N, C-alpha and C positions, 0 to 999 in steps of 0.2 A: 463528353458531353451529347447532348440530346440534342436533334437535329430541329429545327423549328416547322411546327406542321405546315405544307403546303397551303397555301392559299389558291383554290378552284375557282376558274373565271367562267362563266356562262350564263344563258338567260336564268333569270330567275322564277322558284315554283313554287305552289305552294299548295298541299295535299290538306284536306278537311271533308264534313260530311255534315247533313241534316238527317237527323234520326238514320244513320248510317246508311244512307244512301249517296258514295263519295265522288270527289269529282279532282280532278288534277285541274288546278287553279293557274293560270297564265298571267300573269300582271303585263299589262302593254299601253298604258295610258294614251300613249301618242301613235298608235297602231304601228310602228317600225320594227318591232323585234320580233311580231309573228303576222305578216302582213298575209294575206290570202292564198297566194304561191305559195308560202312556206310551211303554213296548218294546212295542209294537205288531208286527206283521208288518210293516206298510210301512217302518216305522223301521229293523229289521232290514234289509230290505232295501238303503235307502237307505245303511246304514253298511258293508253288504258292496261295494256298489257299485264296482266298481274305477275306474271315470273318475270317478264325480260324488259318489263318499265316499270313508273310507277304504281301502276293498276288504279282503275277506277271504273265508274258507270259513264262517265263522258268529260269531255274538257269543257273550261268557263273561263274565257279570254274576256280581262277587265279592260276594256277599251271603249274609247268616246266613239260617240256614235257617228262624229262625223266622218271617222275613218272605217268605215264598217260600208262596204260597197251596195249591198242591199239595204239597208238602214232606212232610206228615203223612201223604198216602195213598200216595208213593212210599216212602217211607221206614216207616211201622211203626213198630214199637218200638227201632229206631236211630235216631229223631227227635232223641233227647235226647243223643245220641252222636256228634251230626254238628253243629257248631257253623257248617259253611261248609259254601253250596250252591252247585253249579256249574250255575249257570242256562245253560242252550244252547241255541242258536238255530242251525239252519241259515241259508246265506245267504239262502232261501226264506221267509224268516217262522218257518217249520215250528219245534214241537219236537222237541227230539233226547237221547233216552234217554241215550247214553254216549261218550264219545269218548275215547281212549286218548292222542292228540296233547295234546290241550284240556285233561284234566286235568293233564299234566304243567305246563303252561304256568301253569293254575290257580292252582295250589299256587305255583309260582317266584315269578308276580305278588303273591300273599298276603307271600311273603317279601321282594320287593320293594319293597311298599308299609308294609313294619313290623306289619304282622298277625299274623305270625309270625317265630318267630326259624326261622333255617335249622337250626341244631343242633339244635332239638327238633322236627326233622322227621325225622331220618333212622333212627329208631323206627318212623314213620309215623302219618300223620294221616287219622280216616275223614272222609270228604268224601261229601258226600249229593250225588246225580245221580238223574235220572228213570231208569236204571236201577240203583234199589236204591243204598244205601251202598259205597265202594270204599276202599280204603286206597291210600296215595300217602305217598311218604316222599324224602328227599333222599339222594343218594349220595354218600360221603366224595369228595371231588375234582371233584365237578361232574355232571349227569344228576338225573335224577329216574326211580322207578321206581314201578309202579304194580299192585294185586293186581286184576286184572281178573275175577277172580271163573273158575269151570268155563266152561270151551267146550260149549256142548251142542248135538248133533247133531240134528238134529230131520226128516229125508229129504235127498234128491237132487232135484235139478233140473238146467234146460238154460239156458245164457245165450245169447240168437240174438244176433249181433255181427259186422258187417265179413263180411253175407252169411255165416259161418259162425255153427256152432253148439259151445258148451264146457260139456261136462256139469261137474256140480262137487257139491261136498256142501254141502247146508243146515245152516250153525252161527248158532247164535245165544251172542254175548257180551253180553246186554242188548238188543241191538239187532240185526235180521236180516242175515245173509251168505250171498252164495253164492259158496263159494272152488274155483274151477275149475283143477286141474292143468291145462297143455297143453304140448305140446313145438312151438308155432308161437310164435315170438319176439315179446315181450308188447311190443315198442318197434315191432312194426310195425303193429301194430293200431290206426285210429282211432276214438277214445271221444271224439269232437267231440258225438254221438246217444249217446242212453241205450241201454243194452242193451235186449231184450227179455227176459220171464222170465215162470212160471206165477204168474198174480194168485192162485192158489186156493193155492199153497204160503206165498206173500208177500202176503198180503191189506194190508198198510203198506207196502208198496215194500221194497225189496233193494240192501242195497250188495254191487256186482259185484267180486270180485277174481279176474284173469287171473295166473296164476303159475306163472313156468317153474322147474322145481326145478334148482339149479344143483347142488348135492351132497344125495342122497335123506337125508332125515330130520336134516339140518344145514343146509343155506343153500338158500334159494328170492329170485328177485327175482317183484315184480309189481308191478302197477297196478291202482288203482282206480278206478271209479265211484260215486259218492257220492249215495244219494238224497237230494233237494232243495239237492243242490252243483254234481254233475257231477263231472269227473275233479278230483281231488285228487293234491298232491303226494306225500302221504301221509296214511296212515289205520291208527290205533294199532289199532282193533279187527278191524279188517282184516288188519293183522298177523297178531294173534292166531288169527284163522279162519285164514289162510294158514298159520301155523305148525301149528295142529292138521291142517289136509287131509294136510300134507305128512306128517307122521309116520304119519299112519293108513293112509296110501296105503302104509306099510312097516308095517303092521300092530303101530304101538308106539302107547303111548298117554300116553307121558311124554319128556321131549327137551328141549333146548336150540337151537333154530332160527336163525340171524342172518337176518334180512329188510332184503333192500336196496328201498329205494322210490325213486320221482325225487327224493326229497330229503334222503336222506341213508342212515342206516342204524338198525335197531332190533333188539333180543335180546329173544327171546319162549322163556320157560321154561314149559312145559307138564308138568300131570303132572294125576290124577285128580280132584284136588281142586278143584287153581285153576290159575289162568296169570299169570302176572308178567314186565308188558314194561317196559323197561329203553330210555330215551332223551333226548335233551337236550332242550332247552327255553329257548327266548333272547327275550328283550324287545328289540324294535327301537326303539322309541320310546315318548315321552309326552310329553300335552299338552293342550289344552282342546277341545272343539267349539265351534267359531265362533257368536256370536249369528246371525250371518246367514245360515249353512248351516243352525242350527235352525229360524229361523223361515219357510224357503223352502217 
């Protein structure tokens, strides 16, 4: 007689990605499973470890804003309008302000968990982030859009990588970016090491985008090195910064740019008021964290 399989008990966990920018997703609506003192930097690093953990570019905790200690400070008057908060950590355990790929996956996971109705999300749902409130919605037929807020240029800088210098625009999307347009084929660059940058311009570090323009102000291809993570297959805020830089290079302040990343394709609509990112979100698996791993 075959023994019945053992039912494992432990905290539920999901794994998913947006254009292959992948995340460990922790459902914690009431803030009781992963309070701040449990989801510390060491635990985040273990979860994101691609050999000894689940693997990911970061961790997203699905939690109501009222259970996040720093939510009032980062959301201000918008706190009451943001039921949900994207508690986002980079793979190194540090806090992250915002992630365009992550927030699409965040909404997709809320829908999959039965915490929101997809049909009710098409007009957009306000979600709290450490970069401020962001409106994210479902696209009929699949995919999600995110109102990322305006791109704000705050200077020019240079990234030094692979023995070369790449001049770019410093752009804030709630987090800092250096978007460098280059004629060097980005596929030939070595992004295994962190690019050098001006710490006076970027005191909190920076995400560096190396961008090839395929069609001026309309289509670009990029690779990105994200602070606290390394090279990733995609970066939503980086795609927005790259689209802004591609338009600015043509003296334009608005337009829609197709952005190809190693993990797929995104669309970015830019105007002086805001930036809207559209792309897919996919859940790969769901399960539990085993007691033997948690106790190790």
